[in-house]
MARVEX-954161 format. One record per residue (C-alpha): residue number from 0; y, z negated, x. Coordinates in steps of 0.5 Angstrom, whole numbers, plus 500, padded with zeros to 3 digits. Example, Ala and Ser with C-alpha at 12.3 -4.5 7.8 and 13.67 -1.06 7.14 Angstrom:
// residues 2
<rec pos="0" Y="491" Z="484" X="525"/>
<rec pos="1" Y="498" Z="486" X="527"/>
This chain:
// residues 240
<rec pos="0" Y="243" Z="718" X="570"/>
<rec pos="1" Y="241" Z="718" X="578"/>
<rec pos="2" Y="246" Z="720" X="584"/>
<rec pos="3" Y="244" Z="719" X="591"/>
<rec pos="4" Y="247" Z="715" X="596"/>
<rec pos="5" Y="247" Z="717" X="604"/>
<rec pos="6" Y="252" Z="714" X="609"/>
<rec pos="7" Y="253" Z="718" X="615"/>
<rec pos="8" Y="255" Z="713" X="620"/>
<rec pos="9" Y="260" Z="717" X="625"/>
<rec pos="10" Y="260" Z="724" X="624"/>
<rec pos="11" Y="265" Z="730" X="627"/>
<rec pos="12" Y="268" Z="734" X="622"/>
<rec pos="13" Y="264" Z="741" X="623"/>
<rec pos="14" Y="257" Z="737" X="624"/>
<rec pos="15" Y="258" Z="734" X="617"/>
<rec pos="16" Y="261" Z="740" X="614"/>
<rec pos="17" Y="255" Z="744" X="615"/>
<rec pos="18" Y="251" Z="739" X="612"/>
<rec pos="19" Y="255" Z="739" X="606"/>
<rec pos="20" Y="254" Z="746" X="605"/>
<rec pos="21" Y="247" Z="746" X="606"/>
<rec pos="22" Y="247" Z="740" X="600"/>
<rec pos="23" Y="252" Z="744" X="596"/>
<rec pos="24" Y="246" Z="750" X="596"/>
<rec pos="25" Y="241" Z="747" X="595"/>
<rec pos="26" Y="244" Z="744" X="589"/>
<rec pos="27" Y="247" Z="750" X="586"/>
<rec pos="28" Y="240" Z="753" X="587"/>
<rec pos="29" Y="238" Z="748" X="582"/>
<rec pos="30" Y="243" Z="748" X="578"/>
<rec pos="31" Y="242" Z="755" X="576"/>
<rec pos="32" Y="235" Z="754" X="576"/>
<rec pos="33" Y="235" Z="748" X="570"/>
<rec pos="34" Y="238" Z="753" X="566"/>
<rec pos="35" Y="241" Z="748" X="561"/>
<rec pos="36" Y="234" Z="743" X="562"/>
<rec pos="37" Y="236" Z="735" X="564"/>
<rec pos="38" Y="237" Z="733" X="571"/>
<rec pos="39" Y="234" Z="726" X="573"/>
<rec pos="40" Y="240" Z="727" X="578"/>
<rec pos="41" Y="247" Z="730" X="578"/>
<rec pos="42" Y="247" Z="730" X="586"/>
<rec pos="43" Y="249" Z="726" X="592"/>
<rec pos="44" Y="255" Z="722" X="595"/>
<rec pos="45" Y="256" Z="722" X="602"/>
<rec pos="46" Y="260" Z="717" X="606"/>
<rec pos="47" Y="262" Z="719" X="613"/>
<rec pos="48" Y="267" Z="716" X="619"/>
<rec pos="49" Y="269" Z="722" X="622"/>
<rec pos="50" Y="271" Z="723" X="630"/>
<rec pos="51" Y="279" Z="725" X="630"/>
<rec pos="52" Y="281" Z="731" X="626"/>
<rec pos="53" Y="286" Z="735" X="623"/>
<rec pos="54" Y="284" Z="739" X="617"/>
<rec pos="55" Y="288" Z="744" X="614"/>
<rec pos="56" Y="285" Z="746" X="607"/>
<rec pos="57" Y="285" Z="753" X="604"/>
<rec pos="58" Y="292" Z="753" X="600"/>
<rec pos="59" Y="295" Z="749" X="605"/>
<rec pos="60" Y="301" Z="751" X="610"/>
<rec pos="61" Y="300" Z="751" X="618"/>
<rec pos="62" Y="308" Z="749" X="619"/>
<rec pos="63" Y="306" Z="742" X="617"/>
<rec pos="64" Y="302" Z="741" X="624"/>
<rec pos="65" Y="308" Z="739" X="627"/>
<rec pos="66" Y="305" Z="739" X="634"/>
<rec pos="67" Y="302" Z="745" X="638"/>
<rec pos="68" Y="294" Z="745" X="637"/>
<rec pos="69" Y="292" Z="745" X="644"/>
<rec pos="70" Y="297" Z="738" X="645"/>
<rec pos="71" Y="292" Z="735" X="639"/>
<rec pos="72" Y="286" Z="737" X="645"/>
<rec pos="73" Y="289" Z="733" X="650"/>
<rec pos="74" Y="289" Z="727" X="644"/>
<rec pos="75" Y="282" Z="728" X="643"/>
<rec pos="76" Y="283" Z="731" X="636"/>
<rec pos="77" Y="280" Z="737" X="633"/>
<rec pos="78" Y="283" Z="742" X="628"/>
<rec pos="79" Y="280" Z="745" X="623"/>
<rec pos="80" Y="281" Z="749" X="618"/>
<rec pos="81" Y="277" Z="748" X="611"/>
<rec pos="82" Y="275" Z="751" X="605"/>
<rec pos="83" Y="277" Z="745" X="601"/>
<rec pos="84" Y="284" Z="745" X="597"/>
<rec pos="85" Y="290" Z="741" X="599"/>
<rec pos="86" Y="294" Z="742" X="604"/>
<rec pos="87" Y="294" Z="738" X="612"/>
<rec pos="88" Y="291" Z="731" X="612"/>
<rec pos="89" Y="288" Z="727" X="618"/>
<rec pos="90" Y="280" Z="724" X="619"/>
<rec pos="91" Y="279" Z="718" X="624"/>
<rec pos="92" Y="277" Z="712" X="626"/>
<rec pos="93" Y="278" Z="706" X="620"/>
<rec pos="94" Y="277" Z="712" X="615"/>
<rec pos="95" Y="273" Z="712" X="609"/>
<rec pos="96" Y="271" Z="719" X="608"/>
<rec pos="97" Y="267" Z="720" X="601"/>
<rec pos="98" Y="264" Z="727" X="600"/>
<rec pos="99" Y="260" Z="727" X="593"/>
<rec pos="100" Y="256" Z="734" X="592"/>
<rec pos="101" Y="255" Z="734" X="584"/>
<rec pos="102" Y="253" Z="738" X="579"/>
<rec pos="103" Y="259" Z="737" X="573"/>
<rec pos="104" Y="254" Z="740" X="568"/>
<rec pos="105" Y="249" Z="735" X="569"/>
<rec pos="106" Y="254" Z="729" X="569"/>
<rec pos="107" Y="258" Z="732" X="562"/>
<rec pos="108" Y="265" Z="733" X="565"/>
<rec pos="109" Y="270" Z="739" X="568"/>
<rec pos="110" Y="273" Z="739" X="574"/>
<rec pos="111" Y="280" Z="736" X="572"/>
<rec pos="112" Y="277" Z="729" X="569"/>
<rec pos="113" Y="272" Z="729" X="576"/>
<rec pos="114" Y="278" Z="729" X="580"/>
<rec pos="115" Y="281" Z="724" X="575"/>
<rec pos="116" Y="275" Z="720" X="576"/>
<rec pos="117" Y="275" Z="720" X="584"/>
<rec pos="118" Y="283" Z="717" X="583"/>
<rec pos="119" Y="281" Z="712" X="578"/>
<rec pos="120" Y="275" Z="709" X="583"/>
<rec pos="121" Y="280" Z="709" X="588"/>
<rec pos="122" Y="285" Z="705" X="584"/>
<rec pos="123" Y="279" Z="701" X="582"/>
<rec pos="124" Y="277" Z="699" X="589"/>
<rec pos="125" Y="284" Z="697" X="592"/>
<rec pos="126" Y="285" Z="693" X="586"/>
<rec pos="127" Y="279" Z="688" X="589"/>
<rec pos="128" Y="284" Z="687" X="595"/>
<rec pos="129" Y="290" Z="686" X="590"/>
<rec pos="130" Y="293" Z="693" X="592"/>
<rec pos="131" Y="296" Z="696" X="585"/>
<rec pos="132" Y="295" Z="704" X="586"/>
<rec pos="133" Y="298" Z="709" X="582"/>
<rec pos="134" Y="298" Z="717" X="580"/>
<rec pos="135" Y="304" Z="721" X="582"/>
<rec pos="136" Y="305" Z="728" X="577"/>
<rec pos="137" Y="304" Z="734" X="581"/>
<rec pos="138" Y="301" Z="730" X="587"/>
<rec pos="139" Y="293" Z="729" X="588"/>
<rec pos="140" Y="291" Z="723" X="590"/>
<rec pos="141" Y="293" Z="715" X="590"/>
<rec pos="142" Y="299" Z="712" X="592"/>
<rec pos="143" Y="302" Z="705" X="593"/>
<rec pos="144" Y="309" Z="704" X="590"/>
<rec pos="145" Y="314" Z="701" X="594"/>
<rec pos="146" Y="321" Z="698" X="593"/>
<rec pos="147" Y="326" Z="704" X="595"/>
<rec pos="148" Y="330" Z="702" X="601"/>
<rec pos="149" Y="334" Z="706" X="606"/>
<rec pos="150" Y="330" Z="710" X="611"/>
<rec pos="151" Y="323" Z="709" X="608"/>
<rec pos="152" Y="319" Z="713" X="603"/>
<rec pos="153" Y="318" Z="709" X="597"/>
<rec pos="154" Y="312" Z="712" X="595"/>
<rec pos="155" Y="306" Z="712" X="601"/>
<rec pos="156" Y="299" Z="716" X="600"/>
<rec pos="157" Y="293" Z="711" X="601"/>
<rec pos="158" Y="287" Z="716" X="599"/>
<rec pos="159" Y="288" Z="723" X="599"/>
<rec pos="160" Y="283" Z="728" X="595"/>
<rec pos="161" Y="281" Z="735" X="597"/>
<rec pos="162" Y="276" Z="738" X="593"/>
<rec pos="163" Y="272" Z="745" X="592"/>
<rec pos="164" Y="268" Z="747" X="586"/>
<rec pos="165" Y="262" Z="753" X="585"/>
<rec pos="166" Y="259" Z="754" X="579"/>
<rec pos="167" Y="261" Z="746" X="577"/>
<rec pos="168" Y="257" Z="744" X="584"/>
<rec pos="169" Y="263" Z="740" X="588"/>
<rec pos="170" Y="263" Z="739" X="595"/>
<rec pos="171" Y="269" Z="736" X="600"/>
<rec pos="172" Y="272" Z="730" X="596"/>
<rec pos="173" Y="277" Z="724" X="599"/>
<rec pos="174" Y="279" Z="720" X="604"/>
<rec pos="175" Y="281" Z="712" X="604"/>
<rec pos="176" Y="286" Z="709" X="609"/>
<rec pos="177" Y="282" Z="703" X="611"/>
<rec pos="178" Y="285" Z="701" X="617"/>
<rec pos="179" Y="286" Z="708" X="620"/>
<rec pos="180" Y="292" Z="708" X="625"/>
<rec pos="181" Y="298" Z="712" X="622"/>
<rec pos="182" Y="301" Z="714" X="628"/>
<rec pos="183" Y="296" Z="720" X="627"/>
<rec pos="184" Y="300" Z="722" X="621"/>
<rec pos="185" Y="307" Z="722" X="625"/>
<rec pos="186" Y="304" Z="729" X="628"/>
<rec pos="187" Y="304" Z="732" X="621"/>
<rec pos="188" Y="307" Z="733" X="614"/>
<rec pos="189" Y="301" Z="729" X="611"/>
<rec pos="190" Y="299" Z="733" X="605"/>
<rec pos="191" Y="305" Z="738" X="605"/>
<rec pos="192" Y="310" Z="731" X="603"/>
<rec pos="193" Y="316" Z="731" X="608"/>
<rec pos="194" Y="319" Z="725" X="603"/>
<rec pos="195" Y="313" Z="721" X="602"/>
<rec pos="196" Y="309" Z="716" X="607"/>
<rec pos="197" Y="302" Z="714" X="608"/>
<rec pos="198" Y="299" Z="708" X="608"/>
<rec pos="199" Y="293" Z="703" X="609"/>
<rec pos="200" Y="289" Z="698" X="606"/>
<rec pos="201" Y="290" Z="693" X="611"/>
<rec pos="202" Y="297" Z="694" X="612"/>
<rec pos="203" Y="298" Z="693" X="604"/>
<rec pos="204" Y="294" Z="687" X="604"/>
<rec pos="205" Y="296" Z="684" X="611"/>
<rec pos="206" Y="289" Z="682" X="613"/>
<rec pos="207" Y="283" Z="685" X="616"/>
<rec pos="208" Y="278" Z="689" X="612"/>
<rec pos="209" Y="271" Z="690" X="613"/>
<rec pos="210" Y="270" Z="697" X="612"/>
<rec pos="211" Y="262" Z="697" X="610"/>
<rec pos="212" Y="264" Z="693" X="605"/>
<rec pos="213" Y="270" Z="697" X="602"/>
<rec pos="214" Y="265" Z="702" X="602"/>
<rec pos="215" Y="260" Z="700" X="599"/>
<rec pos="216" Y="265" Z="697" X="593"/>
<rec pos="217" Y="268" Z="705" X="593"/>
<rec pos="218" Y="261" Z="708" X="592"/>
<rec pos="219" Y="259" Z="703" X="586"/>
<rec pos="220" Y="266" Z="704" X="583"/>
<rec pos="221" Y="265" Z="712" X="583"/>
<rec pos="222" Y="258" Z="711" X="581"/>
<rec pos="223" Y="260" Z="707" X="574"/>
<rec pos="224" Y="266" Z="713" X="573"/>
<rec pos="225" Y="261" Z="719" X="574"/>
<rec pos="226" Y="257" Z="715" X="569"/>
<rec pos="227" Y="251" Z="714" X="573"/>
<rec pos="228" Y="247" Z="708" X="572"/>
<rec pos="229" Y="243" Z="708" X="579"/>
<rec pos="230" Y="245" Z="710" X="585"/>
<rec pos="231" Y="239" Z="711" X="590"/>
<rec pos="232" Y="238" Z="712" X="598"/>
<rec pos="233" Y="238" Z="718" X="601"/>
<rec pos="234" Y="234" Z="716" X="607"/>
<rec pos="235" Y="232" Z="724" X="609"/>
<rec pos="236" Y="238" Z="727" X="609"/>
<rec pos="237" Y="239" Z="732" X="616"/>
<rec pos="238" Y="241" Z="739" X="618"/>
<rec pos="239" Y="236" Z="744" X="618"/>
């Protein structure tokens, strides 16, 4: 099974959302017309760095934004109410955001297994930097556990996950903190949690990390977790 791949560089959230929606509708149309036939490709994986933006999922609580929205504008950050799952999070420089637009029926998995595949791809990726990631019951995403200490969080999130799926076709995805400035997270209760923290790969491994190298490792491991044996560059993607 093939999967397409395109790195979009740096792109504002809303612009990328429109591209996602376009690819989602195209994949959904292909899904409906396939009528059970075998597909050569299961979809497309997009990676991107966003300009500073806070996004609130459809099930999120707006009170988890701890400052006024006009203050965010002064800082050069946007606020967007999204149609993904999950609560509030931040996207910005030094973070790999990954949006797989995939037909899960073509892959042969359900939504729960898909989310597990996203988590496992992250766990395997950060392991190459000597970081042990873990899952928490009732808390989607990938976490790093630290020894309990007074005044500090025991669990810190290194990757947030929030997806949307319709008729087995997915969009939205994950955000892996590689070198993200963690000060941005001080203005929210990240993913709605008040008793957990946020961390990055660089903070955990204590050195600079090449973002392009990390991105490549992530895409390769995600393709493996999805059972895709070929990753094909998508050079012609654009917004109509």
